[in-house]
C-alpha positions as CSV (number, residue, x, y, z in Angstrom):
1,M,-2.9,19.6,-3.7
2,S,-0.1,19.9,-1.2
3,G,2.8,20.1,-3.6
4,Y,3.3,16.4,-4.0
5,S,3.0,14.4,-7.2
6,I,1.6,10.9,-7.1
7,A,2.0,8.4,-9.9
8,P,2.2,4.6,-10.3
9,A,5.7,3.4,-9.6
10,G,7.7,2.2,-12.5
11,A,10.9,0.3,-12.9
12,D,12.9,3.6,-12.9
13,D,11.4,4.5,-9.5
14,L,12.7,1.4,-7.5
15,A,15.7,3.2,-6.1
16,D,13.4,5.9,-4.6
17,L,10.7,3.4,-3.6
18,L,12.9,1.0,-1.7
19,P,13.8,3.4,1.3
20,L,10.0,4.1,1.7
21,L,9.3,0.3,1.7
22,R,12.0,-0.2,4.2
23,G,10.6,2.7,6.4
24,Y,7.2,1.0,6.3
25,C,8.7,-2.3,7.3
26,D,10.7,-0.7,10.1
27,F,7.5,1.0,11.4
28,Y,5.8,-2.5,11.6
29,E,9.1,-4.0,13.0
30,T,9.5,-6.5,10.1
31,D,12.7,-7.1,8.1
32,P,12.2,-8.7,4.8
33,P,15.3,-8.6,2.5
34,D,15.5,-5.7,0.1
35,E,15.5,-8.2,-2.8
36,D,12.0,-9.5,-1.7
37,L,10.7,-5.9,-1.4
38,L,11.9,-5.2,-4.9
39,W,10.5,-8.5,-6.2
40,L,7.1,-7.4,-4.8
41,A,7.3,-3.9,-6.4
42,R,8.3,-5.4,-9.8
43,T,5.4,-7.9,-9.6
44,L,3.0,-4.9,-9.3
45,I,4.8,-2.9,-12.0
46,D,4.7,-5.9,-14.4
47,D,1.0,-6.7,-14.0
48,P,-1.0,-3.7,-12.6
49,E,-4.3,-4.9,-14.0
50,R,-4.3,-8.3,-12.3
51,E,-2.0,-7.8,-9.3
52,G,-2.3,-4.2,-8.1
53,I,-0.6,-0.8,-8.3
54,Q,2.0,0.8,-6.1
55,L,1.7,4.6,-6.0
56,L,4.8,6.7,-5.3
57,A,4.5,10.2,-4.0
58,R,7.3,12.7,-4.6
59,D,7.8,16.1,-3.1
60,A,8.5,19.3,-5.1
61,A,12.2,18.4,-5.2
62,G,11.4,14.9,-6.7
63,S,12.3,12.9,-3.6
64,G,10.2,10.0,-2.5
65,A,7.8,11.1,0.2
66,G,5.3,8.2,0.5
67,F,3.6,5.3,-1.1
68,A,0.4,3.3,-1.2
69,T,-0.3,-0.1,-2.6
70,V,-3.6,-1.3,-3.9
71,F,-4.0,-5.1,-4.5
72,W,-6.9,-6.3,-6.5
73,S,-9.0,-9.0,-4.8
74,Y,-12.6,-10.2,-4.6
75,D,-15.4,-10.3,-1.9
76,T,-17.7,-13.2,-2.2
77,S,-20.2,-11.7,0.3
78,T,-20.9,-8.9,-2.1
79,A,-20.0,-10.7,-5.3
80,C,-17.6,-8.0,-6.5
81,R,-14.0,-7.1,-7.1
82,I,-12.4,-4.9,-4.4
83,G,-9.3,-2.9,-3.9
84,V,-7.2,-3.6,-0.8
85,M,-5.0,-0.8,0.3
86,N,-2.5,-3.1,2.0
87,D,0.1,-0.4,2.4
88,L,0.1,3.3,3.1
89,Y,3.3,5.0,4.3
90,V,4.3,8.7,4.5
91,A,7.9,9.5,5.3
92,P,8.3,11.3,8.6
93,A,9.2,14.7,7.0
94,A,5.9,14.7,5.0
95,R,3.6,13.6,7.8
96,G,0.9,16.1,8.7
97,S,1.0,17.6,5.2
98,G,-2.2,15.9,3.9
99,L,-0.2,13.5,1.7
100,A,-1.8,10.5,3.4
101,D,-5.3,11.9,2.5
102,E,-4.1,12.4,-1.1
103,L,-2.7,8.9,-1.4
104,I,-6.0,7.4,-0.1
105,A,-8.0,9.6,-2.6
106,R,-5.8,8.4,-5.4
107,C,-6.3,4.7,-4.4
108,A,-10.0,5.3,-4.4
109,C,-9.7,6.9,-7.8
110,L,-7.9,3.8,-9.1
111,C,-10.8,1.7,-7.9
112,R,-13.4,3.9,-9.5
113,E,-11.4,3.9,-12.8
114,R,-11.6,0.1,-12.9
115,G,-15.2,-0.2,-11.8
116,V,-14.2,-1.5,-8.4
117,P,-16.8,-0.4,-5.9
118,R,-14.9,-0.6,-2.7
119,L,-11.5,0.1,-1.2
120,D,-10.7,-1.8,2.1
121,W,-7.7,-1.7,4.4
122,V,-6.6,-2.6,7.9
123,T,-4.2,-0.9,10.4
124,A,-2.7,-1.8,13.7
125,A,-5.0,-1.3,16.6
126,D,-2.4,1.0,18.2
127,N,-1.8,3.1,15.1
128,L,-4.0,6.0,16.3
129,R,-2.4,8.6,14.0
130,A,-3.4,6.5,11.0
131,Q,-6.8,5.9,12.4
132,A,-7.4,9.7,12.7
133,V,-6.5,10.1,9.0
134,Y,-8.9,7.3,8.0
135,D,-11.7,8.8,10.1
136,R,-11.0,12.2,8.5
137,V,-11.3,10.9,4.9
138,G,-14.7,9.4,5.7
139,A,-13.7,5.7,5.9
140,K,-16.0,3.5,7.9
141,R,-14.6,1.4,10.7
142,E,-15.8,-2.2,10.3
143,S,-16.2,-4.8,13.1
144,W,-14.2,-7.6,11.4
145,Q,-11.4,-9.2,13.4
146,N,-8.3,-10.1,11.3
147,Y,-6.5,-13.4,11.6
148,T,-3.3,-14.6,10.1
149,L,-2.2,-18.2,9.6
150,R,1.4,-18.6,8.5
151,V,2.0,-21.5,6.3
152,Q,5.2,-22.9,4.8
153,P,4.6,-23.9,1.2
154,A,5.6,-27.5,0.5
155,G,9.0,-27.8,-1.0
156,V,9.9,-24.1,-0.6
157,R,12.8,-22.9,1.5
158,R,12.0,-20.1,4.0
159,E,13.9,-17.4,1.9
160,D,11.8,-18.3,-1.2
161,D,8.3,-18.5,0.4
162,L,7.3,-15.0,-0.8
163,R,7.9,-15.9,-4.5
């Protein structure tokens, strides 16, 4: 281990988690309000068995150094439950330390512990640094093309569409 501790985020961790969530959003050039990021984190904290788990990595001094999020989903084509590592972020000061590898390993462990046979994730096509990590940990690159269709839920204002 590289000197980092990794544990599921709890309500007491939100103040340390939020800057990491913001860093992740900044990296992907998105800007959801802090209240929405905290709502998402609280949703995971409140129901980790159904929703998913957000892991928080801390350095030896106890400062937030990175996070990963595993959402629980299903894959009809294999008739099984899967983990989707939708988020993986390591703060700039901790990059190159092996922390990303540790977070991925912990996400895989969460899947194993729950009898979930697969952990999936996607990354941006130009995020070559992340792809090098994924190749190094033995992940297999798939040939699926991702699509996104944005929908506005009926009767919901824009600022409420994530709730």
